[in-house]
C-alpha positions, 0 to 999 in steps of 0.5 A: 676555759682555754680558747678565745672569744665567743666568735672563736668558739662558734667557729669551732662548733661549726668546724666540729659538725662540718665534716671530715677534718674534725673528730665528729666521725669518731663519735658517730662511729662509736654509736654505729652497729658493729661492722665485722669487716672493719673490726677484722681489719683493725685486728689484723692491723693490730696483729701486724703491729704486734708482730713487728714490735715483737721482732724489733723488741727481741732484737733490741733486747738481745743487742742491749744484753750483749753490749751491756755484758761486753762492756760492763762485765767483759771490760769493766769487771762489773758483776751485775746481779740479775733476775731469773728472766735476765739470764740471757747474755752473761759474759763468760770471761769475767774481767778484774774490776776496773773502777776507773773504767766503770766511772767513764763508761756511763759518761761515754754512753751518755755522750753517744745518746746525747749526739743522737738526741741532738738530731732526734730530740724525741729519744731523750728520756724514757719515751713515755711523755712523747708517746702520750703527747703524740696520742693527744695532740699530734693525731698519733703521729710519731716519726718513723726514724724513732724505730731505729733511733730510739734503740740506738740511743737506748743501747748507748745509754743502758749498755754502758750502765745507765740506771734506767729500764728498757721498757720505757724505750720500747713503749716509744719504739712500739708506738712509732711502729704503730704510727708508721704502719697506720701511715703506710696503710693510709689509715684514718687519724682515729685508727692511727691513734689506736695502733699507736696505743697497740704499739705501746702494749706490744713494746712493753710485752716484748721485753717485760713478758706480761701480755695482759698487764702490758695491754692494760698499761697501754690504755691506762697510761694516757690519763690520770683517771680513765683509759682508752677503751676503744684501743683495749682489744687491739692492744690485747691482740698486739701484746699477745702477738709480740709476747708470742714472738719473743717467747718463741725466740728466747723461751717462756719464763717470768722475770722473777723467781719466787715462792710457788704460792703466797698464802693469803693472811687477813691479819697481814692487811694492816701491814700492807696498808702501812706499806702503802703509806711508806711507798707514797712518802718515798714516791713523793721524794723520788719525784722531787729528786727527779724533778730537781735533777732535771731542772738542774741539768736543764740550766747547765751551760753548754749544748743539750747533747753534752748533759747526758754525758755529765749525768753519766759521769755523776752516775759512774762516780756514785755507782763506783763509790757504793760498789767499793764501799759495800762490796769491799772494792774487789768483786765489782758486784753492782747490787742493781745500781746500774741498769733497771735494778731487777737483780736487786729486786730478785734478791729482795724477793727470794734472797741472795748470798750477798744479802745478809739476814736480820736488820743489816739486810733491811738497812741494805735494801733501804740504802739500795732503794735510796741509791736507786732514786739518785741513780735513776734521776741522774740518768733520766733527768740528764736526758739519757735514753732510759726508761723510768718504768724499771727503776720505779719497780725496783725502788718499790720492790726494794722498799717492799722487801725491806718492809717485809723483812722488818715486819718479820723481825718485829712480829716474829711471824713465820707467815710473813713472806718478804717476797710478797711485800716486795712484789706488792711494793713494786705494783704500789710504787709504779701504780701510784706515780704513773696513775695506772692502778689496774695495770700495775695490779695485773702486772704483778700478778703476771710476774708472780704467776698467780693471783694469790696477792690480788687482795693485798695488791688491791688494798696497797695500790688503792691507798698509794693511788689516792695518796699520790693523786696529785703527783705523777711522773708523766707530765703529758698525761691529761686528767680525764677523757674530757680533757683530751683534744681527742674526746673533747669534741665528743663532750661538746656533742653530748652537751649539744644533744642534751640541751634544748633550743628553748633553754638558750634562745633569745625571747621577749625582745622586740624584733623587726619583721616584714610582710611579703608586700613591703618594699625594698626601701622599707626593708633598707630603712628598718634594717638600718635601725635594727642593732642586733638582728641579722635575720628578719622574718617575713610573715603573713597576715596571721603573723605566721613565718613564710620566709626570711630576709638577711642583713647581707642582702639588705647591704647589697640593696642599699648600694643599689638603691636606684634599682629597688624602687619597684622591688618588694620583699616577696622578690627578696626573701628566701625560704623559711628556716625555723626551729622549735623550742623542743629541738636539741642544740645539736640539730639546731647547730647543723641547721645553722651550718646548712642554712649559712645563717648566723641566727634562726627564728624559733616558732611555736606550733602555729609557726609564729615567731617567739624568739631567735637562736644565735650561734653565740648562744650555743657558744655561751652554753659551751663556755658555761659548761666548761667553766662548771666542769673546771670548778 
């Protein structure tokens, strides 16, 4: 178990039950009756976070779309393929394709993002890991400057062609808004953490427009197994508020167009099972490429802020080469390589004039998914400010679309809809590598506008989740609630309440006790021979406990031996403090703290001493429980 000696554990247990600095209030509050005033206050705070995140998210989305259209379309002649819900800022005057400019634009954007990260390192990457770390280890604290720094760095990265998504950055932006609102209002650590999670949900909902899926993703993202249930309702409210703000500005629409219905065909379930295994294999490859790219860039000589520029340069070369090779060099069509890649997924779902039929289309979708693996790794792995959410969905959607088209050709089954396989592939890929199966299922259903794909999604995401059990894209995730510092104390308290004093007390060992008439000299002599006791019972003629003498007092007496010749134990003893065998260790620990003693006598029904409970005994039980949990 992480930690220190038994003494350190004992001190931690004392701190745990002592008061406001610890997380004990979190545990006790969860058992208290519902206070509607507190509930109303929490929901009003969540609505405020959602409103703010919705406005900031809308501004970020609009600025990013305008910058991207101006630079990539208006200057470089790049022709992006867009999803239906991305038709916001299309450039009216399409320039001729300029390959040389497309090569250097991502490098310039990476350089700008790197310079921002030089002073505010949290803006590197997508933002999910810093958000998760802030929840678990920093009391929900994120610097308020991230509210403007992360959008700036992300606009520089993504607006110049970075192969990442905007959802990851808005996770961090929304979380920073939630943390800032909590600090401004002077809220507790627990409330700050909850508002941080609500901010995550609001940020995702603002740009992805899936309010329920965003709320579930926010509470599920923090753990590999489990979710933050206390934050669910605030996250739902914040997500709905942010969603309402955004659709009031841009109008209501789903990200993708698709078939109005996806009929459920039970005979196709084995195909979805095969898709899940294919998704898992490619996901492992993506994680390997992503990790290798990140390690390579971290070892490059030179300052950190130059690395996103190098990644951008490599991305520009890769994208320009692929566009020139596939598109013939004249049109500048991007095929979803730059940016999030949703346009390519739209083609996999509903088809496109540039996507050929037959096996050529299957191979093109497969090739684009592999190119997207390397493109996203170059942008995010080098430290560019771009999210991994959109590329993960794009890779999964392209794979699913290719799989569906291949199955349609091989089986000649007109009931197979490649668009359904593309949507299911999206959910399975991200749900597997991010360990968010429930959120991914709901996200895809919201994107599809119905729940026709519920059963295929349950099967495919379930298989992918199990297959990728020990793989993940978010290093900051903890395994379970018990592994988080936020809830670890709650586990300790539950353990203390379940155990009894009689299970751990020291018994059957000879101990020193005194009668009330014993002299101070007798106490000093006998305590000097006691090698393990710190507390000495004072008993009456029937051996019933009537008081206590501590070793600290005897040390003081030993230094004043001349003044103790007429002193007896009745003058020295303090009131009796004792425990019974059936008392739980939670109550026992509180009594240890309140009395200031390191050990307490344990008595029977007649108040005769039958053993002792030492704080080290409690610490040992905690250590043994943790060791068993790890195995």
